[in-house]
C-alpha positions as semicolon CSV with decimal commas, in nm:
position;residue;x (nm);y (nm);z (nm)
1;M;-0,850;-2,549;1,082
2;N;-0,547;-2,351;1,161
3;K;-0,358;-2,087;0,911
4;Q;-0,049;-1,935;0,880
5;F;0,083;-1,659;0,728
6;V;0,480;-1,671;0,679
7;L;0,652;-1,342;0,563
8;N;0,997;-1,274;0,489
9;K;0,972;-0,894;0,625
10;Q;1,378;-0,817;0,451
11;L;1,197;-0,816;0,085
12;K;1,130;-0,517;-0,083
13;E;0,729;-0,421;-0,105
14;E;0,661;-0,601;-0,440
15;E;0,844;-0,924;-0,362
16;I;0,628;-0,914;-0,006
17;Y;0,308;-0,801;-0,208
18;K;0,311;-1,090;-0,460
19;T;0,387;-1,303;-0,122
20;I;0,083;-1,200;0,024
21;I;-0,143;-1,317;-0,306
22;T;0,038;-1,659;-0,322
23;Q;-0,040;-1,735;0,019
24;L;-0,369;-1,597;0,047
25;E;-0,492;-1,816;-0,207
26;N;-0,461;-2,084;0,033
27;L;-0,604;-1,885;0,358
28;I;-0,920;-1,815;0,148
29;N;-1,169;-2,044;0,190
30;N;-1,489;-2,045;0,122
31;N;-1,636;-2,234;0,403
32;D;-1,528;-1,909;0,647
33;A;-1,745;-1,681;0,769
34;L;-1,668;-1,375;0,546
35;I;-1,628;-1,117;0,899
36;S;-1,332;-1,385;0,901
37;T;-1,205;-1,385;0,607
38;F;-1,188;-0,961;0,552
39;S;-1,069;-0,986;0,938
40;N;-0,749;-1,175;0,801
41;F;-0,716;-1,039;0,524
42;T;-0,698;-0,654;0,760
43;A;-0,433;-0,834;0,988
44;I;-0,195;-1,026;0,704
45;L;-0,167;-0,601;0,543
46;K;-0,110;-0,439;0,888
47;N;0,109;-0,733;0,972
48;A;0,308;-0,686;0,657
49;F;0,372;-0,356;0,622
50;D;0,563;-0,095;0,898
51;K;0,436;0,177;0,725
52;I;0,086;0,086;0,829
53;S;-0,078;0,253;1,138
54;W;-0,433;0,133;1,042
55;V;-0,586;-0,111;0,778
56;G;-0,910;-0,161;0,750
57;F;-1,275;-0,198;0,517
58;Y;-1,575;0,042;0,524
59;F;-1,901;-0,129;0,340
60;L;-2,149;0,036;0,150
61;K;-2,475;0,003;0,333
62;D;-2,802;0,288;0,298
63;N;-2,529;0,473;0,127
64;K;-2,289;0,540;0,342
65;L;-2,011;0,329;0,422
66;V;-1,999;0,146;0,713
67;L;-1,680;0,072;0,954
68;G;-1,583;-0,355;0,937
69;P;-1,307;-0,585;0,995
70;F;-0,987;-0,340;1,061
71;Q;-0,668;-0,348;1,270
72;G;-0,534;-0,018;1,456
73;K;-0,690;0,176;1,655
74;I;-1,082;0,298;1,674
75;A;-1,189;0,422;1,399
76;C;-1,533;0,618;1,244
77;T;-1,854;0,435;1,253
78;E;-1,969;0,600;0,910
79;I;-1,870;0,760;0,616
80;E;-2,065;0,978;0,373
81;L;-2,025;0,901;-0,004
82;G;-1,873;1,206;-0,140
83;K;-1,706;1,250;0,236
84;G;-1,323;1,241;0,323
85;V;-1,135;1,025;0,132
86;C;-1,265;0,669;0,198
87;G;-1,602;0,889;0,061
88;S;-1,421;1,043;-0,220
89;S;-1,267;0,739;-0,329
90;A;-1,613;0,511;-0,289
91;L;-1,749;0,826;-0,461
92;K;-1,575;0,819;-0,808
93;K;-1,473;0,438;-0,753
94;E;-1,126;0,500;-0,809
95;T;-0,844;0,448;-0,550
96;I;-0,673;0,790;-0,444
97;I;-0,370;0,823;-0,266
98;V;-0,327;1,112;-0,007
99;E;0,116;1,202;0,052
100;D;-0,037;1,472;0,303
101;V;-0,426;1,395;0,438
102;N;-0,324;1,727;0,627
103;K;-0,352;1,897;0,271
104;F;-0,708;1,667;0,172
105;P;-0,958;1,889;0,130
106;G;-1,239;1,752;0,422
107;H;-1,036;1,478;0,534
108;I;-1,164;1,306;0,870
109;A;-0,924;1,253;1,076
110;C;-0,968;0,939;1,309
111;D;-0,625;0,960;1,407
112;G;-0,477;1,292;1,466
113;N;-0,125;1,115;1,383
114;S;-0,235;1,027;1,002
115;K;-0,037;1,164;0,803
116;S;-0,077;0,975;0,491
117;E;-0,363;0,730;0,336
118;I;-0,440;0,519;0,018
119;V;-0,813;0,429;-0,009
120;I;-0,944;0,147;-0,243
121;P;-1,284;0,125;-0,347
122;L;-1,413;-0,276;-0,361
123;V;-1,546;-0,294;-0,729
124;K;-1,736;-0,553;-0,913
125;E;-1,914;-0,532;-1,223
126;N;-1,912;-0,198;-1,157
127;K;-2,122;-0,219;-0,865
128;L;-1,918;-0,074;-0,565
129;Y;-1,882;-0,284;-0,233
130;G;-1,714;-0,084;0,025
131;V;-1,396;0,040;0,010
132;L;-1,037;-0,103;0,188
133;D;-0,823;0,180;0,380
134;L;-0,511;0,247;0,465
135;D;-0,319;0,461;0,662
136;S;0,066;0,555;0,768
137;Y;0,187;0,775;1,043
138;Q;0,447;0,842;0,743
139;Y;0,422;1,136;0,487
140;S;0,421;0,963;0,093
141;A;0,457;0,623;0,247
142;F;0,160;0,505;-0,002
143;N;0,264;0,488;-0,410
144;D;0,183;0,371;-0,712
145;V;0,359;-0,035;-0,627
146;D;0,037;-0,028;-0,337
147;K;-0,193;0,113;-0,569
148;K;-0,110;-0,215;-0,804
149;N;-0,086;-0,476;-0,544
150;L;-0,372;-0,327;-0,357
151;E;-0,557;-0,304;-0,582
152;A;-0,471;-0,733;-0,764
153;L;-0,542;-0,865;-0,377
154;C;-0,899;-0,658;-0,375
155;N;-0,999;-0,775;-0,640
156;F;-0,856;-1,097;-0,585
157;L;-1,046;-1,130;-0,249
158;L;-1,382;-0,980;-0,448
159;N;-1,348;-1,285;-0,676
160;K;-1,242;-1,604;-0,441
161;I;-1,616;-1,479;-0,200
162;N;-1,943;-1,453;-0,305
163;V;-1,982;-1,023;-0,309
164;D;-2,382;-1,145;-0,224
165;N;-2,275;-1,219;0,122
166;I;-2,134;-0,866;0,209
167;N;-2,412;-0,689;0,347
168;K;-2,493;-0,997;0,580
169;I;-2,137;-0,855;0,752
170;L;-2,347;-0,546;0,853
171;A;-2,687;-0,674;0,995
């Protein structure tokens, strides 16, 4: 089936997120491979917001975060729990917004041009499955509007898919 995502980038960020959530209902199909679902999810976010330089998933495997589907430059393939923004978010199971990545202790710089970052843990029923990571070439690019809406998008996604199949992506 041909899937299409239509977005008016002139809308305010809150309205763009509402559009994404509305259209995701039609784009996520349980018959699709999970790798396709996660790939399209990153493509939607990357295309929706010009401030995003990189967006992708890291999935938990053997107590490390392993790179999953993403949009942007080449990325780190493994991150230890507790290391960098992604590892810290995963360990705490909390969203972390970093206004200036150069001021974050232990920041892992996959792209030296990144200036700010937001990481949302993928948690369902208190079980960690990974994180969604977004970077920007702008300082302070992410805020509470992003946090609230990205957490809602991640929860929506986790509730639409069979989370037990996430490990099959990494096989």
